C-alpha positions as CSV (number, residue, x, y, z in Angstrom):
1,M,-4.7,4.9,59.6
2,A,-2.6,7.5,57.4
3,H,-0.1,10.5,58.3
4,F,-1.1,13.5,56.6
5,A,1.4,16.5,56.4
6,V,0.1,19.9,56.3
7,V,2.0,22.6,54.1
8,A,0.5,26.0,54.0
9,P,1.8,29.7,54.1
10,A,2.9,30.7,57.7
11,L,-0.2,32.7,58.3
12,Y,-2.7,32.2,61.2
13,S,-5.7,32.4,58.9
14,H,-4.6,29.6,56.8
15,F,-3.3,27.5,59.8
16,N,-6.5,28.0,61.6
17,T,-8.7,27.0,58.7
18,L,-6.5,23.8,58.1
19,S,-6.4,22.9,61.5
20,R,-10.3,22.5,61.3
21,L,-9.9,20.1,58.4
22,A,-7.0,18.5,60.2
23,C,-9.2,17.8,63.2
24,A,-11.8,16.1,61.2
25,L,-9.4,13.7,59.8
26,V,-8.0,13.1,63.4
27,E,-11.4,12.0,64.5
28,R,-11.5,9.7,61.6
29,G,-8.5,7.9,63.1
30,H,-5.7,9.8,61.1
31,R,-2.6,11.5,62.3
32,V,-1.9,15.0,61.0
33,T,1.4,17.1,61.4
34,F,1.8,20.7,60.2
35,V,5.3,21.3,58.6
36,H,6.8,24.6,58.5
37,R,9.2,27.2,59.9
38,P,9.7,27.0,63.7
39,D,7.5,30.2,64.5
40,A,4.5,28.8,62.9
41,A,4.1,26.4,65.7
42,A,2.4,28.8,67.6
43,Y,-0.6,28.9,65.2
44,V,-1.1,25.1,65.8
45,K,-3.5,25.4,68.7
46,D,-5.1,21.9,69.2
47,A,-3.2,19.2,71.1
48,R,-4.3,16.5,68.7
49,L,-2.5,17.9,65.9
50,G,1.3,17.7,65.5
51,F,4.1,20.2,64.2
52,H,7.3,19.6,62.7
53,A,10.0,22.5,62.4
54,V,12.1,22.9,59.2
55,G,14.3,25.8,58.1
56,Q,15.7,26.4,61.5
57,A,19.0,27.8,60.0
58,S,17.7,29.8,57.2
59,H,14.4,30.9,59.0
60,P,15.1,30.8,62.8
61,P,12.6,31.5,65.7
62,G,11.5,35.0,65.7
63,S,12.4,35.7,62.1
64,L,8.4,35.5,61.1
65,A,7.3,38.8,62.4
66,A,9.3,40.9,60.1
67,V,7.9,39.0,57.2
68,L,4.3,39.6,58.7
69,A,4.9,43.3,59.1
70,R,5.7,43.6,55.6
71,V,2.9,41.5,54.5
72,A,0.4,43.7,56.5
73,N,1.9,46.9,55.4
74,P,3.9,46.6,52.2
75,G,3.8,50.6,52.2
76,S,5.1,51.0,48.5
77,P,5.7,48.9,45.3
78,L,9.4,48.2,46.7
79,G,7.5,46.8,49.8
80,L,5.3,44.7,47.9
81,R,8.3,43.3,46.0
82,R,9.6,42.3,49.3
83,V,6.7,40.6,50.2
84,I,7.0,38.6,46.9
85,L,10.5,37.9,47.6
86,D,9.7,36.5,51.0
87,M,7.2,34.1,49.5
88,A,9.7,32.9,47.1
89,D,12.1,32.5,50.0
90,S,9.8,30.4,51.9
91,T,8.9,28.1,48.7
92,R,12.8,27.5,48.3
93,M,13.1,26.6,51.9
94,L,10.1,24.3,52.2
95,C,11.2,22.5,49.0
96,R,14.7,21.9,50.2
97,D,13.6,20.6,53.6
98,L,10.5,19.0,53.3
99,P,11.7,15.9,51.6
100,G,13.8,15.1,54.8
101,A,10.9,15.7,57.0
102,F,8.6,13.9,55.0
103,D,11.0,10.8,55.2
104,A,11.6,11.3,59.0
105,L,7.9,11.6,59.9
106,G,6.7,8.6,57.5
107,I,4.4,11.0,55.7
108,D,1.7,9.1,53.6
109,C,-0.2,12.0,52.0
110,V,0.1,15.8,51.9
111,L,-2.5,18.4,52.1
112,A,-1.2,21.4,50.3
113,D,-2.4,24.9,50.4
114,Q,-3.1,26.2,47.0
115,M,-1.2,29.4,48.2
116,E,2.1,27.4,48.7
117,A,3.3,25.4,45.9
118,A,6.1,23.6,48.1
119,G,3.8,21.0,49.3
120,A,2.5,20.0,46.1
121,L,6.1,20.1,44.2
122,V,7.6,18.0,47.2
123,A,4.7,15.5,47.5
124,E,4.8,14.9,43.8
125,S,8.7,14.5,43.6
126,R,8.4,11.7,46.4
127,G,5.6,9.9,44.8
128,L,3.2,11.0,47.6
129,P,-0.4,11.5,46.9
130,F,-1.6,15.0,47.5
131,V,-4.8,17.2,47.8
132,S,-4.9,20.9,47.2
133,I,-7.0,23.2,49.5
134,A,-8.1,26.4,48.8
135,C,-8.2,28.2,52.1
136,A,-8.8,31.4,50.2
137,L,-10.4,32.2,46.8
138,P,-9.3,29.5,44.4
139,V,-6.4,30.0,42.2
140,N,-7.8,27.9,39.5
141,R,-7.3,30.0,36.0
142,E,-10.0,30.3,33.7
143,A,-10.6,32.5,30.5
144,G,-12.4,35.4,31.4
145,I,-12.5,35.0,35.1
146,P,-10.6,37.5,37.3
147,L,-8.0,36.6,39.3
148,P,-8.6,36.7,43.0
149,V,-6.5,39.6,43.6
150,M,-8.2,41.7,40.8
151,P,-11.3,43.9,41.8
152,F,-13.6,43.4,38.6
153,V,-16.9,41.8,38.9
154,Y,-17.4,39.5,36.2
155,E,-18.9,40.3,32.9
156,N,-19.5,38.4,29.8
157,S,-18.1,40.5,27.0
158,E,-15.1,40.8,25.0
159,R,-14.0,44.2,26.7
160,A,-14.0,42.4,30.0
161,F,-12.2,39.5,28.7
162,K,-9.6,41.8,27.5
163,I,-9.3,43.6,30.9
164,V,-8.9,40.5,32.5
165,E,-6.3,39.2,30.1
166,G,-4.2,42.2,30.5
167,S,-4.5,42.5,34.2
168,T,-3.4,38.9,34.6
169,M,-0.3,39.6,32.5
170,V,0.6,42.5,34.8
171,Y,-0.1,40.4,37.8
172,D,2.3,37.6,36.5
173,W,4.8,40.0,35.6
174,M,4.8,41.3,39.2
175,M,4.8,37.9,40.8
176,G,7.9,37.0,38.6
177,P,10.3,36.2,41.6
178,H,8.0,33.8,43.0
179,H,7.3,32.2,39.7
180,R,10.8,31.6,39.2
181,A,11.4,30.2,42.5
182,I,8.5,27.5,41.4
183,A,10.2,27.0,38.1
184,E,13.5,26.4,39.7
185,Q,12.4,24.0,42.3
186,A,10.4,21.9,40.0
187,E,13.6,21.3,37.7
188,R,15.6,20.7,40.8
189,L,13.2,18.1,42.1
190,G,12.9,16.6,38.7
191,L,9.2,17.4,38.0
192,S,7.7,18.9,34.4
193,P,8.3,22.6,33.9
194,R,5.8,24.9,35.6
195,S,6.1,28.0,37.4
196,R,2.6,29.4,38.5
197,L,0.4,28.1,41.5
198,H,-2.2,27.0,39.3
199,E,0.1,24.7,37.8
200,C,0.9,23.2,40.9
201,L,-2.7,21.8,41.9
202,S,-3.6,18.1,42.6
203,P,-5.0,15.8,39.9
204,L,-6.4,13.8,42.7
205,A,-8.6,16.2,44.5
206,Q,-8.9,20.1,44.9
207,I,-11.1,21.5,47.8
208,A,-12.4,24.9,48.4
209,Q,-14.3,26.8,51.0
210,V,-16.5,28.6,48.6
211,V,-19.7,27.5,47.0
212,P,-20.7,27.7,43.4
213,G,-23.3,30.5,43.9
214,F,-20.6,32.7,45.4
215,D,-18.0,32.6,42.7
216,F,-18.0,33.9,39.0
217,P,-19.6,31.6,36.4
218,R,-16.9,28.7,36.2
219,R,-17.1,26.3,33.0
220,A,-13.5,24.7,33.1
221,L,-13.1,23.4,36.7
222,P,-11.7,19.8,36.8
223,P,-14.2,17.2,37.8
224,T,-12.0,16.6,40.9
225,F,-13.0,20.2,42.3
226,H,-15.2,20.0,45.2
227,H,-17.0,23.2,46.9
228,V,-17.3,22.1,50.3
229,G,-18.1,25.4,52.0
230,P,-16.6,27.1,55.1
231,L,-14.2,24.4,57.0
232,H,-15.4,25.7,60.4
233,G,-16.2,23.0,63.0
234,R,-20.0,23.4,63.1
235,P,-22.3,25.1,60.8
236,A,-24.1,28.2,61.4
237,G,-27.3,27.9,63.5
238,A,-25.4,25.5,65.9
239,A,-23.1,28.2,67.3
240,A,-22.8,28.7,71.0
241,G,-24.7,31.5,72.4
242,L,-22.9,34.8,72.9
243,P,-21.6,35.7,76.3
244,P,-23.6,38.3,78.0
245,D,-20.8,41.0,77.5
246,L,-21.0,40.6,73.8
247,A,-24.8,40.3,73.5
248,P,-26.6,43.1,71.6
249,R,-28.1,45.6,74.0
250,G,-31.6,47.2,73.6
251,D,-33.2,47.9,70.2
252,R,-30.3,49.5,68.2
253,P,-28.8,47.8,65.1
254,F,-26.2,45.5,66.0
255,V,-23.0,45.8,63.7
256,Y,-19.9,43.6,63.9
257,A,-16.8,44.7,62.4
258,S,-13.5,42.6,61.6
259,L,-10.5,43.1,59.7
260,G,-9.2,39.5,60.2
261,T,-5.9,38.6,61.9
262,L,-3.2,40.1,59.4
263,V,-4.4,43.6,58.4
264,S,-6.2,44.7,61.4
265,G,-3.9,47.0,63.0
266,R,-5.8,49.9,60.9
267,F,-6.8,52.1,63.8
268,G,-8.0,54.9,61.3
269,L,-10.2,52.9,59.5
270,F,-11.9,51.2,62.6
271,K,-12.3,54.9,63.8
272,R,-14.3,55.8,60.4
273,I,-16.2,52.5,60.9
274,A,-17.1,53.5,64.6
275,R,-18.2,56.9,63.7
276,A,-20.4,55.7,60.6
277,C,-22.0,53.1,63.1
278,A,-22.6,56.1,65.4
279,R,-24.1,58.3,62.9
280,Q,-26.6,55.5,62.2
281,G,-27.3,55.0,65.7
282,A,-26.3,51.4,65.6
283,E,-24.1,49.2,68.3
284,L,-20.8,48.3,67.3
285,L,-18.9,45.2,68.1
286,V,-15.2,45.5,67.0
287,A,-12.7,42.5,67.1
288,H,-9.4,43.4,66.2
289,C,-7.4,40.2,66.3
290,G,-4.6,41.7,68.4
291,G,-4.1,44.6,66.0
292,L,-4.6,47.6,68.4
293,D,-3.2,48.5,71.7
294,A,-5.2,49.1,74.8
295,A,-5.2,52.9,73.9
296,Q,-6.5,52.6,70.7
297,A,-9.2,50.1,71.8
298,S,-10.2,52.6,74.7
299,A,-10.4,55.5,72.0
300,L,-12.8,53.6,69.9
301,E,-14.9,52.7,72.8
302,K,-15.6,56.2,73.3
303,I,-17.3,56.5,70.1
304,G,-20.9,56.1,70.0
305,H,-22.1,52.4,71.3
306,T,-18.9,50.7,70.5
307,R,-17.4,47.7,72.3
308,V,-13.9,46.6,71.5
309,R,-12.4,42.9,72.1
310,D,-9.3,41.2,70.6
311,F,-11.1,38.0,69.7
312,V,-14.8,37.0,69.9
313,P,-16.7,33.8,68.9
314,Q,-17.2,34.9,65.5
315,L,-20.0,32.4,64.3
316,A,-22.0,33.2,67.3
317,V,-21.9,37.0,66.8
318,L,-22.7,37.0,63.0
319,E,-26.0,34.9,64.1
320,Q,-26.8,38.0,66.2
321,A,-25.4,40.6,63.8
322,D,-27.6,43.0,61.6
323,A,-24.6,43.7,59.7
324,M,-21.0,43.1,59.2
325,I,-18.2,45.3,58.3
326,S,-15.2,43.2,56.9
327,H,-11.8,43.2,55.0
328,A,-13.5,40.8,52.7
329,G,-11.3,37.8,53.8
330,A,-12.8,34.8,51.9
331,N,-13.4,32.7,55.2
332,T,-15.1,35.4,56.9
333,V,-17.2,36.4,54.0
334,M,-18.6,32.7,53.7
335,E,-19.3,32.6,57.5
336,A,-21.5,35.9,57.2
337,I,-23.3,34.5,54.2
338,A,-24.1,31.0,56.1
339,A,-25.4,33.2,58.8
340,R,-27.2,35.3,56.5
341,T,-25.5,38.7,57.9
342,P,-25.3,41.4,55.0
343,L,-21.7,42.5,54.2
344,L,-19.9,45.9,53.7
345,V,-16.6,44.8,52.4
346,L,-13.5,47.1,52.7
347,P,-10.9,45.0,50.6
348,V,-7.4,45.7,51.8
349,A,-4.9,43.6,50.1
350,F,-4.4,39.9,48.9
351,D,-7.7,38.3,47.6
352,H,-9.8,40.8,49.3
353,P,-10.6,42.6,46.3
354,G,-11.6,39.5,44.7
355,A,-14.0,38.3,47.4
356,A,-15.4,42.0,47.5
357,A,-16.2,41.7,43.8
358,R,-18.0,38.3,44.2
359,V,-19.9,39.9,47.3
360,E,-21.2,42.8,45.0
361,Y,-21.7,40.3,42.0
362,A,-24.1,38.0,44.3
363,G,-25.6,40.9,45.7
364,V,-25.3,39.8,49.1
365,G,-23.5,43.2,50.4
366,L,-21.7,46.4,49.3
367,R,-18.1,47.5,49.0
368,A,-16.2,50.6,49.8
369,S,-12.5,51.7,49.7
370,P,-10.8,51.1,52.9
371,Q,-8.3,54.0,51.9
372,F,-10.9,56.8,50.6
373,A,-14.3,56.0,52.0
374,S,-15.6,58.8,54.2
375,V,-17.5,58.3,57.6
376,G,-20.5,59.3,55.5
377,D,-19.8,56.9,52.6
378,I,-19.7,54.0,55.1
379,A,-22.9,55.2,57.0
380,R,-24.8,55.4,54.0
381,K,-24.0,51.9,52.7
382,L,-24.4,50.4,56.3
383,R,-27.9,52.3,56.3
384,R,-28.8,50.3,53.1
385,L,-27.8,47.2,54.4
386,L,-29.7,47.6,57.5
387,D,-32.9,48.7,55.6
388,E,-33.1,46.9,52.3
389,P,-34.1,43.3,52.7
390,Q,-32.9,42.0,49.2
391,F,-29.4,41.6,50.5
392,I,-30.7,38.9,53.0
393,E,-33.0,37.6,50.5
394,R,-29.9,37.0,48.0
395,M,-28.0,35.4,50.7
396,A,-30.6,32.6,51.3
397,P,-30.1,30.3,48.4
398,L,-26.1,30.7,49.2
399,A,-26.7,29.9,52.7
400,D,-28.6,26.8,51.7
401,Q,-25.7,25.7,49.3
402,I,-23.3,26.2,52.4
403,R,-25.5,24.3,54.7
404,Q,-25.5,21.4,52.1
405,A,-22.0,21.5,51.1
406,G,-20.5,19.4,53.9
407,G,-17.6,21.5,55.4
408,A,-14.7,19.6,57.0
409,A,-16.5,16.6,57.5
410,R,-17.1,16.0,53.9
411,A,-13.8,17.4,52.8
412,A,-12.4,14.5,55.1
413,I,-14.3,12.0,53.2
414,I,-13.1,13.5,49.8
415,I,-9.7,13.4,50.9
416,E,-9.8,9.6,52.3
417,T,-11.7,8.7,48.7
418,A,-9.1,10.6,46.7
419,I,-6.0,8.6,48.1
420,G,-8.0,5.3,48.2
421,L,-8.6,5.2,52.0
422,A,-12.3,5.4,52.0
423,P,-15.1,2.9,51.1
424,E,-17.8,5.6,50.9
425,R,-18.9,7.0,47.7
426,L,-19.0,10.7,47.3
427,A,-22.3,12.3,47.2
428,S,-22.9,14.2,44.1
429,H,-22.3,17.8,45.2
430,A,-21.6,20.6,42.7
């Protein structure tokens, strides 16, 4: 039927999430090709999905590792600026090379990750329909709503609104190099002036993994905005059972800890988590996503009742866990809520502070500082999650929203309808 191009940041978590949506489209008879720098081909795992490399000259094979290292550990304000410059560089490269790639591939529609403006800019310049996908927290701006990078809990007061406004000005100043790249490429491609990610969203459809009950109160989202919940392949409750080597043992509380794929190399933080679980007599399963070496994994397993793996079937683990300790990645948070597993969130970077603030606002977990929380701090908050039933009780309505939101299957229908391919009328979801 249609040939879709996917344009997203060259990050495993974004490619993994969008692959689930892409597979839903393939199952409906479409063709999907991811387009990015050569190294990103490793993120496309499903043989039904295509990959087309661009930027070979400026972004050759092997060059992504240094970029990811800077993203995972900026280290200083200068390091953070280097990360922002990398973002700007990627947007420029994609805006330069995507037009030829789209022509060569015969692309009919673009799935544009909200965090990479190039997909939207090039699609609009080529007259191609495009749909915006929020793999992380939505970048849609609204007065009084803290940006995803902000740690503030929403408050309906003049003081809070001024704090959000001032913080937004600081953020926009810091992101200046990226904003200038967007503005330059919009002008070069003959588009109307724009410079920020929220100015590059689709007028046809915008799809987000969150549900309304998890976000702060929104009043100005466009009618084309759709909350579909997590884009995983199956809802919580249908996940396969845990392998015997991962299943809980005995009557101890079962805690699952993961810091995602990008910031998981924090051995010191994992060690504090393991000691806190040991202090509470809990069994701990750690998934480090390749961030730790064998010696570090072995050292963790000597603390209390800790098991360490590189990757685990997260949905299945969450259904068995009594609590989760997380970096507050939006995808992980939504999956934990769907499984009704209370959260202790340790926001590291990116949109983690915003997701952590929403966890606290919704009352479905607690947050602590990944840098400064002591073993005692983590242990005390973990005990609250294990002992106080209100966290699970508050998760129940959000889990119901997720169950009804439709996930990848509904997102595929939204996309088809938005570009005029589907006869189905959309159900009236919030």
